[in-house]
C-alpha positions in Angstrom: 45.3 50.3 -21.0 41.9 52.1 -20.9 40.8 50.1 -24.0 41.8 46.8 -22.4 39.9 47.7 -19.3 36.8 48.6 -21.3 37.0 45.2 -23.1 37.4 43.4 -19.8 34.3 45.1 -18.4 32.3 44.6 -21.6 32.9 40.8 -21.4 30.1 38.8 -19.8 32.4 37.3 -17.1 32.9 40.7 -15.4 29.2 41.5 -15.4 28.3 38.0 -14.2 30.8 38.4 -11.4 29.5 41.8 -10.4 25.9 40.5 -10.3 27.0 37.5 -8.2 28.8 39.8 -5.7 25.7 42.1 -5.3 23.4 39.1 -4.9 25.8 37.5 -2.5 25.9 40.7 -0.3 22.1 40.7 -0.2 22.0 37.0 0.6 24.4 37.6 3.5 22.0 40.1 5.0 19.2 37.6 4.7 21.3 34.8 6.3 22.4 37.2 9.1 18.8 38.0 9.9 17.9 34.2 9.7 20.6 33.3 12.2 20.2 36.2 14.6 16.4 36.4 14.6 15.3 32.7 14.1 18.1 30.1 14.5 19.8 31.5 17.6 16.4 31.9 19.5 15.5 28.4 18.5 18.8 27.0 19.7 18.4 29.1 22.8 15.1 27.3 23.6 16.9 23.9 23.6 20.0 25.0 25.6 18.2 27.1 28.2 17.9 30.6 26.6 21.6 31.0 25.8 22.3 34.0 23.6 25.4 33.2 21.6 26.3 36.9 21.0 26.6 37.4 24.8 29.2 34.7 25.3 32.6 36.2 25.8 35.5 36.2 28.2 38.2 38.7 28.9 41.9 38.6 29.6 43.1 41.9 30.8 41.8 44.6 28.5 41.2 42.0 25.7 37.6 40.9 25.3 37.1 37.6 23.3 33.6 37.5 21.7 33.2 33.7 21.3 29.5 34.1 20.7 30.0 36.3 17.7 32.4 33.6 16.3 29.7 30.9 16.9 27.2 33.1 15.0 29.6 33.5 12.1 30.2 29.7 12.0 26.4 29.1 11.9 26.0 31.7 9.1 28.8 30.1 7.1 27.3 26.6 7.4 23.9 27.9 6.3 25.4 29.7 3.3 27.6 26.7 2.4 24.5 24.4 2.5 22.4 26.7 0.3 25.2 27.0 -2.2 25.6 23.2 -2.2 21.9 22.7 -2.8 22.0 25.3 -5.6 25.0 23.7 -7.3 23.4 20.2 -6.9 20.2 21.4 -8.5 21.9 23.1 -11.4 24.0 20.0 -12.0 20.8 17.8 -12.1 19.1 20.2 -14.4 22.0 20.4 -16.8 22.1 16.6 -16.9 18.4 16.5 -17.7 18.7 19.2 -20.4 21.5 17.4 -22.1 20.3 15.3 -25.0 21.1 11.6 -24.8 24.1 11.0 -27.0 23.4 8.5 -29.7 25.5 5.3 -29.4 28.7 5.5 -31.4 28.5 3.5 -34.6 30.2 0.2 -34.3 33.5 -0.1 -36.1 33.5 -2.8 -38.8 34.8 -6.0 -37.4 38.5 -6.6 -38.1 39.1 -9.5 -40.5 40.2 -12.7 -38.9 43.5 -14.3 -39.6 41.9 -16.9 -41.9 40.2 -14.2 -44.0 43.5 -12.3 -44.3 45.3 -15.4 -45.4 42.6 -16.2 -47.9 42.8 -12.7 -49.4 46.6 -13.0 -49.7 46.2 -16.4 -51.4 43.6 -15.1 -53.9 45.9 -12.1 -54.7 48.8 -14.4 -55.3 46.8 -16.6 -57.5 45.6 -13.7 -59.6 49.2 -12.7 -60.4 
């Protein structure tokens, strides 16, 4: 089992996945700062200084932090948009990098019924 695990880790897929997770965690910190420090204050200007993280309501001892949820949705939308743009760009670049496929050679035209009949006639005459 240890050998299988070593082979799994040595494959490129596991390393690529690990790098992606690490970069994703770092990117999450950047997006969190973007939303908390830039986007929310900008939205606050237009809606009268509302701080989303302060929006909450309580029922009994339970406190529902609606503002934190709104912040999480904004962060998700920003990350989803960035990933969309990244995938879109990679797809465009991969299409540009792909060589144009040469046109397939045309198959020889099938003989017409008259040509087939003439060939059969000539074969019969030769016998």
